[in-house]
PyMOL commands that place a pseudoatom at each C-alpha (Angstrom):
pseudoatom trace, name=CA, resn=MET, resi=1, chain=A, elem=C, hetatm=0, pos=[11.908, -7.085, -34.197]
pseudoatom trace, name=CA, resn=ALA, resi=2, chain=A, elem=C, hetatm=0, pos=[9.065, -6.223, -31.769]
pseudoatom trace, name=CA, resn=LYS, resi=3, chain=A, elem=C, hetatm=0, pos=[5.419, -6.034, -33.195]
pseudoatom trace, name=CA, resn=ILE, resi=4, chain=A, elem=C, hetatm=0, pos=[3.669, -2.902, -32.162]
pseudoatom trace, name=CA, resn=MET, resi=5, chain=A, elem=C, hetatm=0, pos=[-0.243, -3.179, -32.471]
pseudoatom trace, name=CA, resn=LEU, resi=6, chain=A, elem=C, hetatm=0, pos=[-1.790, 0.305, -32.936]
pseudoatom trace, name=CA, resn=ILE, resi=7, chain=A, elem=C, hetatm=0, pos=[-5.711, 0.713, -32.091]
pseudoatom trace, name=CA, resn=ASP, resi=8, chain=A, elem=C, hetatm=0, pos=[-7.423, 4.028, -33.306]
pseudoatom trace, name=CA, resn=ASP, resi=9, chain=A, elem=C, hetatm=0, pos=[-10.283, 5.319, -35.617]
pseudoatom trace, name=CA, resn=ASP, resi=10, chain=A, elem=C, hetatm=0, pos=[-8.827, 8.383, -35.864]
pseudoatom trace, name=CA, resn=THR, resi=11, chain=A, elem=C, hetatm=0, pos=[-7.406, 7.362, -39.290]
pseudoatom trace, name=CA, resn=GLU, resi=12, chain=A, elem=C, hetatm=0, pos=[-5.004, 10.535, -39.740]
pseudoatom trace, name=CA, resn=VAL, resi=13, chain=A, elem=C, hetatm=0, pos=[-3.725, 9.623, -36.112]
pseudoatom trace, name=CA, resn=LEU, resi=14, chain=A, elem=C, hetatm=0, pos=[-3.157, 5.986, -37.106]
pseudoatom trace, name=CA, resn=ALA, resi=15, chain=A, elem=C, hetatm=0, pos=[-1.161, 6.771, -40.480]
pseudoatom trace, name=CA, resn=ILE, resi=16, chain=A, elem=C, hetatm=0, pos=[1.301, 9.184, -38.427]
pseudoatom trace, name=CA, resn=ASN, resi=17, chain=A, elem=C, hetatm=0, pos=[1.835, 6.845, -36.023]
pseudoatom trace, name=CA, resn=TYR, resi=18, chain=A, elem=C, hetatm=0, pos=[2.234, 3.835, -38.327]
pseudoatom trace, name=CA, resn=LYS, resi=19, chain=A, elem=C, hetatm=0, pos=[4.996, 5.033, -40.005]
pseudoatom trace, name=CA, resn=TYR, resi=20, chain=A, elem=C, hetatm=0, pos=[6.776, 6.639, -37.134]
pseudoatom trace, name=CA, resn=PHE, resi=21, chain=A, elem=C, hetatm=0, pos=[6.930, 3.454, -35.673]
pseudoatom trace, name=CA, resn=GLN, resi=22, chain=A, elem=C, hetatm=0, pos=[7.831, 1.551, -38.944]
pseudoatom trace, name=CA, resn=ARG, resi=23, chain=A, elem=C, hetatm=0, pos=[9.978, 4.027, -39.335]
pseudoatom trace, name=CA, resn=LYS, resi=24, chain=A, elem=C, hetatm=0, pos=[12.186, 3.290, -36.187]
pseudoatom trace, name=CA, resn=GLY, resi=25, chain=A, elem=C, hetatm=0, pos=[12.131, -0.544, -37.102]
pseudoatom trace, name=CA, resn=TYR, resi=26, chain=A, elem=C, hetatm=0, pos=[9.248, -1.935, -35.548]
pseudoatom trace, name=CA, resn=GLU, resi=27, chain=A, elem=C, hetatm=0, pos=[6.633, -4.446, -37.097]
pseudoatom trace, name=CA, resn=VAL, resi=28, chain=A, elem=C, hetatm=0, pos=[3.580, -2.401, -37.117]
pseudoatom trace, name=CA, resn=SER, resi=29, chain=A, elem=C, hetatm=0, pos=[-0.201, -3.369, -37.794]
pseudoatom trace, name=CA, resn=ALA, resi=30, chain=A, elem=C, hetatm=0, pos=[-2.320, -0.373, -37.522]
pseudoatom trace, name=CA, resn=LEU, resi=31, chain=A, elem=C, hetatm=0, pos=[-6.403, -0.995, -37.207]
pseudoatom trace, name=CA, resn=SER, resi=32, chain=A, elem=C, hetatm=0, pos=[-9.250, 1.365, -36.898]
pseudoatom trace, name=CA, resn=SER, resi=33, chain=A, elem=C, hetatm=0, pos=[-11.580, -0.556, -34.412]
pseudoatom trace, name=CA, resn=ALA, resi=34, chain=A, elem=C, hetatm=0, pos=[-11.268, -3.292, -31.645]
pseudoatom trace, name=CA, resn=LEU, resi=35, chain=A, elem=C, hetatm=0, pos=[-13.189, -5.839, -33.665]
pseudoatom trace, name=CA, resn=LYS, resi=36, chain=A, elem=C, hetatm=0, pos=[-10.727, -5.893, -36.048]
pseudoatom trace, name=CA, resn=ALA, resi=37, chain=A, elem=C, hetatm=0, pos=[-8.189, -5.850, -33.719]
pseudoatom trace, name=CA, resn=LEU, resi=38, chain=A, elem=C, hetatm=0, pos=[-9.943, -8.939, -31.905]
pseudoatom trace, name=CA, resn=GLN, resi=39, chain=A, elem=C, hetatm=0, pos=[-9.686, -11.017, -35.258]
pseudoatom trace, name=CA, resn=MET, resi=40, chain=A, elem=C, hetatm=0, pos=[-5.879, -10.041, -36.030]
pseudoatom trace, name=CA, resn=ILE, resi=41, chain=A, elem=C, hetatm=0, pos=[-4.311, -10.688, -32.613]
pseudoatom trace, name=CA, resn=PRO, resi=42, chain=A, elem=C, hetatm=0, pos=[-4.158, -14.685, -33.096]
pseudoatom trace, name=CA, resn=LYS, resi=43, chain=A, elem=C, hetatm=0, pos=[-2.391, -14.006, -36.426]
pseudoatom trace, name=CA, resn=PHE, resi=44, chain=A, elem=C, hetatm=0, pos=[0.109, -10.789, -35.571]
pseudoatom trace, name=CA, resn=GLN, resi=45, chain=A, elem=C, hetatm=0, pos=[0.787, -11.666, -31.940]
pseudoatom trace, name=CA, resn=PRO, resi=46, chain=A, elem=C, hetatm=0, pos=[1.858, -8.728, -30.570]
pseudoatom trace, name=CA, resn=ASP, resi=47, chain=A, elem=C, hetatm=0, pos=[4.387, -7.576, -28.384]
pseudoatom trace, name=CA, resn=CYS, resi=48, chain=A, elem=C, hetatm=0, pos=[2.868, -4.043, -27.352]
pseudoatom trace, name=CA, resn=ILE, resi=49, chain=A, elem=C, hetatm=0, pos=[-0.750, -3.055, -27.825]
pseudoatom trace, name=CA, resn=VAL, resi=50, chain=A, elem=C, hetatm=0, pos=[-1.510, 0.831, -28.054]
pseudoatom trace, name=CA, resn=LEU, resi=51, chain=A, elem=C, hetatm=0, pos=[-5.656, 0.725, -27.908]
pseudoatom trace, name=CA, resn=ASP, resi=52, chain=A, elem=C, hetatm=0, pos=[-7.781, 3.937, -28.018]
pseudoatom trace, name=CA, resn=VAL, resi=53, chain=A, elem=C, hetatm=0, pos=[-10.275, 4.058, -25.360]
pseudoatom trace, name=CA, resn=MET, resi=54, chain=A, elem=C, hetatm=0, pos=[-13.068, 5.952, -27.582]
pseudoatom trace, name=CA, resn=LEU, resi=55, chain=A, elem=C, hetatm=0, pos=[-13.802, 3.699, -30.282]
pseudoatom trace, name=CA, resn=PRO, resi=56, chain=A, elem=C, hetatm=0, pos=[-16.886, 2.624, -32.606]
pseudoatom trace, name=CA, resn=GLU, resi=57, chain=A, elem=C, hetatm=0, pos=[-18.673, -0.520, -31.817]
pseudoatom trace, name=CA, resn=LEU, resi=58, chain=A, elem=C, hetatm=0, pos=[-16.427, -1.537, -28.829]
pseudoatom trace, name=CA, resn=ASP, resi=59, chain=A, elem=C, hetatm=0, pos=[-14.626, 0.902, -26.523]
pseudoatom trace, name=CA, resn=GLY, resi=60, chain=A, elem=C, hetatm=0, pos=[-11.634, 0.089, -25.713]
pseudoatom trace, name=CA, resn=PHE, resi=61, chain=A, elem=C, hetatm=0, pos=[-12.480, -0.449, -21.837]
pseudoatom trace, name=CA, resn=ASN, resi=62, chain=A, elem=C, hetatm=0, pos=[-14.841, -3.179, -22.566]
pseudoatom trace, name=CA, resn=ALA, resi=63, chain=A, elem=C, hetatm=0, pos=[-12.405, -4.285, -25.501]
pseudoatom trace, name=CA, resn=PHE, resi=64, chain=A, elem=C, hetatm=0, pos=[-9.595, -4.898, -22.924]
pseudoatom trace, name=CA, resn=PRO, resi=65, chain=A, elem=C, hetatm=0, pos=[-10.752, -8.056, -21.244]
pseudoatom trace, name=CA, resn=LYS, resi=66, chain=A, elem=C, hetatm=0, pos=[-11.428, -9.614, -24.626]
pseudoatom trace, name=CA, resn=ILE, resi=67, chain=A, elem=C, hetatm=0, pos=[-8.087, -8.708, -25.919]
pseudoatom trace, name=CA, resn=ARG, resi=68, chain=A, elem=C, hetatm=0, pos=[-6.429, -10.061, -22.442]
pseudoatom trace, name=CA, resn=LYS, resi=69, chain=A, elem=C, hetatm=0, pos=[-7.895, -13.456, -23.262]
pseudoatom trace, name=CA, resn=LEU, resi=70, chain=A, elem=C, hetatm=0, pos=[-5.938, -13.763, -26.399]
pseudoatom trace, name=CA, resn=THR, resi=71, chain=A, elem=C, hetatm=0, pos=[-2.750, -12.197, -25.575]
pseudoatom trace, name=CA, resn=ASN, resi=72, chain=A, elem=C, hetatm=0, pos=[-0.966, -11.014, -22.364]
pseudoatom trace, name=CA, resn=ALA, resi=73, chain=A, elem=C, hetatm=0, pos=[1.203, -8.627, -24.228]
pseudoatom trace, name=CA, resn=PRO, resi=74, chain=A, elem=C, hetatm=0, pos=[1.367, -5.163, -22.343]
pseudoatom trace, name=CA, resn=VAL, resi=75, chain=A, elem=C, hetatm=0, pos=[-1.654, -2.851, -23.188]
pseudoatom trace, name=CA, resn=ILE, resi=76, chain=A, elem=C, hetatm=0, pos=[-1.359, 0.969, -23.401]
pseudoatom trace, name=CA, resn=PHE, resi=77, chain=A, elem=C, hetatm=0, pos=[-4.587, 2.870, -23.044]
pseudoatom trace, name=CA, resn=LEU, resi=78, chain=A, elem=C, hetatm=0, pos=[-4.759, 6.137, -25.626]
pseudoatom trace, name=CA, resn=THR, resi=79, chain=A, elem=C, hetatm=0, pos=[-7.537, 8.756, -24.892]
pseudoatom trace, name=CA, resn=GLY, resi=80, chain=A, elem=C, hetatm=0, pos=[-9.014, 12.333, -25.392]
pseudoatom trace, name=CA, resn=LYS, resi=81, chain=A, elem=C, hetatm=0, pos=[-10.254, 12.149, -22.051]
pseudoatom trace, name=CA, resn=THR, resi=82, chain=A, elem=C, hetatm=0, pos=[-8.676, 13.888, -19.332]
pseudoatom trace, name=CA, resn=GLU, resi=83, chain=A, elem=C, hetatm=0, pos=[-10.978, 12.526, -16.162]
pseudoatom trace, name=CA, resn=GLU, resi=84, chain=A, elem=C, hetatm=0, pos=[-9.154, 11.558, -14.158]
pseudoatom trace, name=CA, resn=ASN, resi=85, chain=A, elem=C, hetatm=0, pos=[-11.463, 8.822, -12.822]
pseudoatom trace, name=CA, resn=ASP, resi=86, chain=A, elem=C, hetatm=0, pos=[-10.869, 7.335, -16.563]
pseudoatom trace, name=CA, resn=LYS, resi=87, chain=A, elem=C, hetatm=0, pos=[-7.063, 6.912, -16.146]
pseudoatom trace, name=CA, resn=ILE, resi=88, chain=A, elem=C, hetatm=0, pos=[-7.915, 4.870, -12.498]
pseudoatom trace, name=CA, resn=ASN, resi=89, chain=A, elem=C, hetatm=0, pos=[-10.308, 2.998, -14.238]
pseudoatom trace, name=CA, resn=GLY, resi=90, chain=A, elem=C, hetatm=0, pos=[-8.402, 1.782, -17.011]
pseudoatom trace, name=CA, resn=LEU, resi=91, chain=A, elem=C, hetatm=0, pos=[-5.183, 0.831, -14.777]
pseudoatom trace, name=CA, resn=LEU, resi=92, chain=A, elem=C, hetatm=0, pos=[-7.405, -0.679, -12.357]
pseudoatom trace, name=CA, resn=LEU, resi=93, chain=A, elem=C, hetatm=0, pos=[-8.711, -2.781, -15.290]
pseudoatom trace, name=CA, resn=GLY, resi=94, chain=A, elem=C, hetatm=0, pos=[-5.705, -4.073, -15.927]
pseudoatom trace, name=CA, resn=ALA, resi=95, chain=A, elem=C, hetatm=0, pos=[-3.801, -1.730, -18.467]
pseudoatom trace, name=CA, resn=ASP, resi=96, chain=A, elem=C, hetatm=0, pos=[-0.358, -1.864, -18.313]
pseudoatom trace, name=CA, resn=ASP, resi=97, chain=A, elem=C, hetatm=0, pos=[-0.034, 2.183, -19.024]
pseudoatom trace, name=CA, resn=TYR, resi=98, chain=A, elem=C, hetatm=0, pos=[-2.420, 5.477, -20.007]
pseudoatom trace, name=CA, resn=MET, resi=99, chain=A, elem=C, hetatm=0, pos=[-1.821, 8.165, -22.221]
pseudoatom trace, name=CA, resn=VAL, resi=100, chain=A, elem=C, hetatm=0, pos=[-3.860, 11.288, -22.933]
pseudoatom trace, name=CA, resn=LYS, resi=101, chain=A, elem=C, hetatm=0, pos=[-4.055, 12.834, -26.123]
pseudoatom trace, name=CA, resn=PRO, resi=102, chain=A, elem=C, hetatm=0, pos=[-2.443, 15.126, -27.436]
pseudoatom trace, name=CA, resn=TYR, resi=103, chain=A, elem=C, hetatm=0, pos=[0.524, 13.070, -26.892]
pseudoatom trace, name=CA, resn=SER, resi=104, chain=A, elem=C, hetatm=0, pos=[4.127, 12.822, -28.032]
pseudoatom trace, name=CA, resn=LEU, resi=105, chain=A, elem=C, hetatm=0, pos=[5.065, 10.268, -30.476]
pseudoatom trace, name=CA, resn=ARG, resi=106, chain=A, elem=C, hetatm=0, pos=[8.650, 9.887, -28.297]
pseudoatom trace, name=CA, resn=GLU, resi=107, chain=A, elem=C, hetatm=0, pos=[7.126, 9.732, -25.298]
pseudoatom trace, name=CA, resn=LEU, resi=108, chain=A, elem=C, hetatm=0, pos=[4.955, 6.855, -26.276]
pseudoatom trace, name=CA, resn=GLU, resi=109, chain=A, elem=C, hetatm=0, pos=[7.641, 5.239, -27.944]
pseudoatom trace, name=CA, resn=ALA, resi=110, chain=A, elem=C, hetatm=0, pos=[9.528, 5.776, -24.588]
pseudoatom trace, name=CA, resn=ARG, resi=111, chain=A, elem=C, hetatm=0, pos=[6.387, 3.897, -22.758]
pseudoatom trace, name=CA, resn=ILE, resi=112, chain=A, elem=C, hetatm=0, pos=[6.368, 1.055, -25.269]
pseudoatom trace, name=CA, resn=MET, resi=113, chain=A, elem=C, hetatm=0, pos=[9.977, 0.460, -24.806]
pseudoatom trace, name=CA, resn=VAL, resi=114, chain=A, elem=C, hetatm=0, pos=[9.333, 0.319, -21.094]
pseudoatom trace, name=CA, resn=GLN, resi=115, chain=A, elem=C, hetatm=0, pos=[6.949, -2.496, -21.254]
pseudoatom trace, name=CA, resn=LEU, resi=116, chain=A, elem=C, hetatm=0, pos=[8.929, -4.280, -23.741]
pseudoatom trace, name=CA, resn=ARG, resi=117, chain=A, elem=C, hetatm=0, pos=[11.999, -4.178, -21.300]
pseudoatom trace, name=CA, resn=LYS, resi=118, chain=A, elem=C, hetatm=0, pos=[9.430, -5.908, -18.809]
pseudoatom trace, name=CA, resn=ILE, resi=119, chain=A, elem=C, hetatm=0, pos=[8.788, -8.506, -20.782]
pseudoatom trace, name=CA, resn=ASN, resi=120, chain=A, elem=C, hetatm=0, pos=[12.331, -9.273, -22.004]
pseudoatom trace, name=CA, resn=VAL, resi=121, chain=A, elem=C, hetatm=0, pos=[13.615, -9.518, -18.431]
pseudoatom trace, name=CA, resn=SER, resi=122, chain=A, elem=C, hetatm=0, pos=[14.384, -12.737, -18.071]
pseudoatom trace, name=CA, resn=SER, resi=123, chain=A, elem=C, hetatm=0, pos=[14.754, -14.484, -14.035]
pseudoatom trace, name=CA, resn=SER, resi=124, chain=A, elem=C, hetatm=0, pos=[15.349, -17.817, -12.841]
pseudoatom trace, name=CA, resn=PRO, resi=125, chain=A, elem=C, hetatm=0, pos=[12.224, -19.431, -11.090]
pseudoatom trace, name=CA, resn=SER, resi=126, chain=A, elem=C, hetatm=0, pos=[12.730, -17.903, -7.473]
pseudoatom trace, name=CA, resn=ARG, resi=127, chain=A, elem=C, hetatm=0, pos=[10.853, -16.384, -4.621]
pseudoatom trace, name=CA, resn=LEU, resi=128, chain=A, elem=C, hetatm=0, pos=[10.937, -13.792, -2.247]
pseudoatom trace, name=CA, resn=GLU, resi=129, chain=A, elem=C, hetatm=0, pos=[9.842, -15.033, 1.159]
pseudoatom trace, name=CA, resn=PHE, resi=130, chain=A, elem=C, hetatm=0, pos=[8.765, -12.844, 3.923]
pseudoatom trace, name=CA, resn=PRO, resi=131, chain=A, elem=C, hetatm=0, pos=[7.038, -15.539, 5.889]
pseudoatom trace, name=CA, resn=PRO, resi=132, chain=A, elem=C, hetatm=0, pos=[4.007, -15.599, 5.860]
pseudoatom trace, name=CA, resn=LEU, resi=133, chain=A, elem=C, hetatm=0, pos=[4.125, -14.346, 2.547]
pseudoatom trace, name=CA, resn=SER, resi=134, chain=A, elem=C, hetatm=0, pos=[5.777, -15.309, -0.631]
pseudoatom trace, name=CA, resn=ILE, resi=135, chain=A, elem=C, hetatm=0, pos=[5.920, -13.837, -4.115]
pseudoatom trace, name=CA, resn=ASP, resi=136, chain=A, elem=C, hetatm=0, pos=[6.636, -15.632, -6.773]
pseudoatom trace, name=CA, resn=ILE, resi=137, chain=A, elem=C, hetatm=0, pos=[8.617, -13.896, -9.431]
pseudoatom trace, name=CA, resn=THR, resi=138, chain=A, elem=C, hetatm=0, pos=[8.133, -16.268, -12.100]
pseudoatom trace, name=CA, resn=SER, resi=139, chain=A, elem=C, hetatm=0, pos=[4.659, -16.610, -12.240]
pseudoatom trace, name=CA, resn=HIS, resi=140, chain=A, elem=C, hetatm=0, pos=[3.771, -13.002, -11.016]
pseudoatom trace, name=CA, resn=LYS, resi=141, chain=A, elem=C, hetatm=0, pos=[1.520, -14.650, -8.283]
pseudoatom trace, name=CA, resn=VAL, resi=142, chain=A, elem=C, hetatm=0, pos=[1.514, -14.294, -4.378]
pseudoatom trace, name=CA, resn=TYR, resi=143, chain=A, elem=C, hetatm=0, pos=[0.770, -16.724, -1.827]
pseudoatom trace, name=CA, resn=TYR, resi=144, chain=A, elem=C, hetatm=0, pos=[0.017, -16.867, 1.952]
pseudoatom trace, name=CA, resn=ASN, resi=145, chain=A, elem=C, hetatm=0, pos=[2.085, -19.865, 4.156]
pseudoatom trace, name=CA, resn=GLU, resi=146, chain=A, elem=C, hetatm=0, pos=[3.636, -21.088, 0.936]
pseudoatom trace, name=CA, resn=THR, resi=147, chain=A, elem=C, hetatm=0, pos=[0.272, -22.432, -0.451]
pseudoatom trace, name=CA, resn=GLU, resi=148, chain=A, elem=C, hetatm=0, pos=[-2.617, -20.356, -0.286]
pseudoatom trace, name=CA, resn=GLU, resi=149, chain=A, elem=C, hetatm=0, pos=[-2.806, -18.165, -3.058]
pseudoatom trace, name=CA, resn=ILE, resi=150, chain=A, elem=C, hetatm=0, pos=[-3.845, -14.485, -2.669]
pseudoatom trace, name=CA, resn=ILE, resi=151, chain=A, elem=C, hetatm=0, pos=[-5.419, -13.176, -5.932]
pseudoatom trace, name=CA, resn=ILE, resi=152, chain=A, elem=C, hetatm=0, pos=[-4.321, -9.462, -6.869]
pseudoatom trace, name=CA, resn=SER, resi=153, chain=A, elem=C, hetatm=0, pos=[-4.357, -7.681, -9.938]
pseudoatom trace, name=CA, resn=LYS, resi=154, chain=A, elem=C, hetatm=0, pos=[-1.175, -7.058, -12.166]
pseudoatom trace, name=CA, resn=ARG, resi=155, chain=A, elem=C, hetatm=0, pos=[-1.102, -4.023, -11.031]
pseudoatom trace, name=CA, resn=GLU, resi=156, chain=A, elem=C, hetatm=0, pos=[-1.436, -4.519, -7.520]
pseudoatom trace, name=CA, resn=TYR, resi=157, chain=A, elem=C, hetatm=0, pos=[1.314, -7.398, -7.928]
pseudoatom trace, name=CA, resn=GLU, resi=158, chain=A, elem=C, hetatm=0, pos=[3.582, -4.578, -9.807]
pseudoatom trace, name=CA, resn=PHE, resi=159, chain=A, elem=C, hetatm=0, pos=[3.438, -2.364, -6.564]
pseudoatom trace, name=CA, resn=LEU, resi=160, chain=A, elem=C, hetatm=0, pos=[3.794, -5.331, -4.025]
pseudoatom trace, name=CA, resn=TYR, resi=161, chain=A, elem=C, hetatm=0, pos=[6.700, -6.302, -5.978]
pseudoatom trace, name=CA, resn=LEU, resi=162, chain=A, elem=C, hetatm=0, pos=[8.438, -3.278, -6.040]
pseudoatom trace, name=CA, resn=LEU, resi=163, chain=A, elem=C, hetatm=0, pos=[8.076, -2.517, -2.233]
pseudoatom trace, name=CA, resn=ALA, resi=164, chain=A, elem=C, hetatm=0, pos=[9.078, -6.204, -1.145]
pseudoatom trace, name=CA, resn=SER, resi=165, chain=A, elem=C, hetatm=0, pos=[11.894, -5.458, -3.412]
pseudoatom trace, name=CA, resn=ASN, resi=166, chain=A, elem=C, hetatm=0, pos=[13.271, -2.719, -1.367]
pseudoatom trace, name=CA, resn=PRO, resi=167, chain=A, elem=C, hetatm=0, pos=[11.906, -3.663, 2.193]
pseudoatom trace, name=CA, resn=ARG, resi=168, chain=A, elem=C, hetatm=0, pos=[11.884, -1.147, 4.888]
pseudoatom trace, name=CA, resn=GLN, resi=169, chain=A, elem=C, hetatm=0, pos=[12.539, 1.604, 2.518]
pseudoatom trace, name=CA, resn=THR, resi=170, chain=A, elem=C, hetatm=0, pos=[10.485, 4.486, 1.335]
pseudoatom trace, name=CA, resn=LEU, resi=171, chain=A, elem=C, hetatm=0, pos=[9.620, 4.066, -2.080]
pseudoatom trace, name=CA, resn=THR, resi=172, chain=A, elem=C, hetatm=0, pos=[8.275, 7.805, -3.266]
pseudoatom trace, name=CA, resn=PHE, resi=173, chain=A, elem=C, hetatm=0, pos=[5.280, 8.378, -4.977]
pseudoatom trace, name=CA, resn=GLN, resi=174, chain=A, elem=C, hetatm=0, pos=[7.333, 9.453, -7.869]
pseudoatom trace, name=CA, resn=SER, resi=175, chain=A, elem=C, hetatm=0, pos=[9.825, 6.887, -8.009]
pseudoatom trace, name=CA, resn=ILE, resi=176, chain=A, elem=C, hetatm=0, pos=[6.864, 4.413, -7.863]
pseudoatom trace, name=CA, resn=GLY, resi=177, chain=A, elem=C, hetatm=0, pos=[5.352, 5.813, -10.676]
pseudoatom trace, name=CA, resn=GLU, resi=178, chain=A, elem=C, hetatm=0, pos=[8.680, 6.017, -12.483]
pseudoatom trace, name=CA, resn=ALA, resi=179, chain=A, elem=C, hetatm=0, pos=[9.243, 2.271, -11.988]
pseudoatom trace, name=CA, resn=MET, resi=180, chain=A, elem=C, hetatm=0, pos=[5.659, 1.150, -12.593]
pseudoatom trace, name=CA, resn=TRP, resi=181, chain=A, elem=C, hetatm=0, pos=[4.942, 3.247, -16.112]
pseudoatom trace, name=CA, resn=GLY, resi=182, chain=A, elem=C, hetatm=0, pos=[8.109, 4.805, -16.968]
pseudoatom trace, name=CA, resn=THR, resi=183, chain=A, elem=C, hetatm=0, pos=[7.124, 8.572, -16.540]
pseudoatom trace, name=CA, resn=TYR, resi=184, chain=A, elem=C, hetatm=0, pos=[5.166, 10.527, -13.251]
pseudoatom trace, name=CA, resn=SER, resi=185, chain=A, elem=C, hetatm=0, pos=[2.951, 13.121, -12.962]
pseudoatom trace, name=CA, resn=ASP, resi=186, chain=A, elem=C, hetatm=0, pos=[1.274, 14.631, -10.327]
pseudoatom trace, name=CA, resn=SER, resi=187, chain=A, elem=C, hetatm=0, pos=[-2.227, 12.918, -11.287]
pseudoatom trace, name=CA, resn=ASP, resi=188, chain=A, elem=C, hetatm=0, pos=[-0.502, 9.268, -10.671]
pseudoatom trace, name=CA, resn=ARG, resi=189, chain=A, elem=C, hetatm=0, pos=[-0.495, 9.763, -6.964]
pseudoatom trace, name=CA, resn=ARG, resi=190, chain=A, elem=C, hetatm=0, pos=[-4.049, 9.254, -6.386]
pseudoatom trace, name=CA, resn=THR, resi=191, chain=A, elem=C, hetatm=0, pos=[-3.632, 6.160, -8.592]
pseudoatom trace, name=CA, resn=ILE, resi=192, chain=A, elem=C, hetatm=0, pos=[-0.705, 4.732, -6.455]
pseudoatom trace, name=CA, resn=MET, resi=193, chain=A, elem=C, hetatm=0, pos=[-3.019, 5.295, -3.489]
pseudoatom trace, name=CA, resn=VAL, resi=194, chain=A, elem=C, hetatm=0, pos=[-5.714, 3.467, -4.961]
pseudoatom trace, name=CA, resn=ILE, resi=195, chain=A, elem=C, hetatm=0, pos=[-3.861, 0.889, -6.163]
pseudoatom trace, name=CA, resn=ALA, resi=196, chain=A, elem=C, hetatm=0, pos=[-2.131, 0.510, -2.456]
pseudoatom trace, name=CA, resn=SER, resi=197, chain=A, elem=C, hetatm=0, pos=[-5.215, 0.836, -0.614]
pseudoatom trace, name=CA, resn=ARG, resi=198, chain=A, elem=C, hetatm=0, pos=[-6.887, -2.027, -2.513]
pseudoatom trace, name=CA, resn=LEU, resi=199, chain=A, elem=C, hetatm=0, pos=[-3.685, -4.303, -2.065]
pseudoatom trace, name=CA, resn=ARG, resi=200, chain=A, elem=C, hetatm=0, pos=[-3.932, -3.823, 1.539]
pseudoatom trace, name=CA, resn=LYS, resi=201, chain=A, elem=C, hetatm=0, pos=[-7.604, -4.829, 1.939]
pseudoatom trace, name=CA, resn=LYS, resi=202, chain=A, elem=C, hetatm=0, pos=[-6.584, -8.217, 0.103]
pseudoatom trace, name=CA, resn=VAL, resi=203, chain=A, elem=C, hetatm=0, pos=[-3.327, -8.482, 1.485]
pseudoatom trace, name=CA, resn=CYS, resi=204, chain=A, elem=C, hetatm=0, pos=[-3.507, -7.302, 4.861]
pseudoatom trace, name=CA, resn=SER, resi=205, chain=A, elem=C, hetatm=0, pos=[-6.759, -9.414, 5.782]
pseudoatom trace, name=CA, resn=TYR, resi=206, chain=A, elem=C, hetatm=0, pos=[-4.431, -12.121, 6.716]
pseudoatom trace, name=CA, resn=SER, resi=207, chain=A, elem=C, hetatm=0, pos=[-3.305, -13.157, 10.279]
pseudoatom trace, name=CA, resn=GLY, resi=208, chain=A, elem=C, hetatm=0, pos=[0.509, -11.808, 10.250]
pseudoatom trace, name=CA, resn=LEU, resi=209, chain=A, elem=C, hetatm=0, pos=[0.167, -9.545, 6.882]
pseudoatom trace, name=CA, resn=GLU, resi=210, chain=A, elem=C, hetatm=0, pos=[-1.986, -6.854, 8.867]
pseudoatom trace, name=CA, resn=ASN, resi=211, chain=A, elem=C, hetatm=0, pos=[0.794, -3.630, 8.691]
pseudoatom trace, name=CA, resn=LEU, resi=212, chain=A, elem=C, hetatm=0, pos=[2.757, -5.050, 5.789]
pseudoatom trace, name=CA, resn=ILE, resi=213, chain=A, elem=C, hetatm=0, pos=[2.419, -2.022, 3.721]
pseudoatom trace, name=CA, resn=GLU, resi=214, chain=A, elem=C, hetatm=0, pos=[2.804, 1.342, 5.755]
pseudoatom trace, name=CA, resn=THR, resi=215, chain=A, elem=C, hetatm=0, pos=[2.169, 4.717, 4.469]
pseudoatom trace, name=CA, resn=VAL, resi=216, chain=A, elem=C, hetatm=0, pos=[5.139, 7.210, 4.970]
pseudoatom trace, name=CA, resn=TRP, resi=217, chain=A, elem=C, hetatm=0, pos=[2.819, 10.585, 5.372]
pseudoatom trace, name=CA, resn=SER, resi=218, chain=A, elem=C, hetatm=0, pos=[3.196, 12.834, 2.068]
pseudoatom trace, name=CA, resn=GLN, resi=219, chain=A, elem=C, hetatm=0, pos=[5.758, 10.800, 0.461]
pseudoatom trace, name=CA, resn=GLY, resi=220, chain=A, elem=C, hetatm=0, pos=[5.015, 7.342, -0.177]
pseudoatom trace, name=CA, resn=TYR, resi=221, chain=A, elem=C, hetatm=0, pos=[4.980, 3.570, 1.001]
pseudoatom trace, name=CA, resn=LYS, resi=222, chain=A, elem=C, hetatm=0, pos=[7.082, 1.344, 3.175]
pseudoatom trace, name=CA, resn=PHE, resi=223, chain=A, elem=C, hetatm=0, pos=[7.371, -2.669, 3.156]
pseudoatom trace, name=CA, resn=ILE, resi=224, chain=A, elem=C, hetatm=0, pos=[7.686, -3.841, 6.633]
pseudoatom trace, name=CA, resn=PRO, resi=225, chain=A, elem=C, hetatm=0, pos=[8.109, -7.570, 6.832]
pseudoatom trace, name=CA, resn=LYS, resi=226, chain=A, elem=C, hetatm=0, pos=[8.232, -9.097, 9.992]
pseudoatom trace, name=CA, resn=GLN, resi=227, chain=A, elem=C, hetatm=0, pos=[11.121, -10.965, 9.462]
for i in range(1, 227): cmd.bond("trace and resi %d" % i, "trace and resi %d" % (i + 1))
show_as sticks, trace
zoom trace
């Protein structure tokens, strides 16, 4: 039974969501503040966290780094804000997904299931090798010349792994968004472009990796290994 932690200061929404996921068979912890959540996480050990951004005392964006120190469980930001920059900031901060209120509980459940499937996928220790680049699938780390780690974010790793798993194939913005978040909307295009830009600056600064990620105009991206 998966454990879901819901953090929202709207007690009416919190109660509705709690009942919905409890009926669906999840073990649910519903909390009205991030401060309460930080105390409960070590005891409850959630498999997925749904975190409202607009919280009293400690908002979701500022709470996230503290949550990440306590658990690696996927975090889905939830907010009434519709500003595109808020979505981008949330995802680049390291959250696994982002939903805007009002939302469908069925869609929220679907997004939670996407995150839980990522956790449950077992893989034997292995790497994707594109010398001088190597991608460690088990540790989710990227290396240059096998030993020097290239420090990238979780979201950047997911993007790179997705492209590298399909070398020389054009992946559209839609296919990238669906693979990373379970759904895709037009606003996700800019988020993907920002992730790609940041990844390029980190990876393509290494000798031999300059043109690793190719932009396919108006379509998406392509991974072009040397070998």
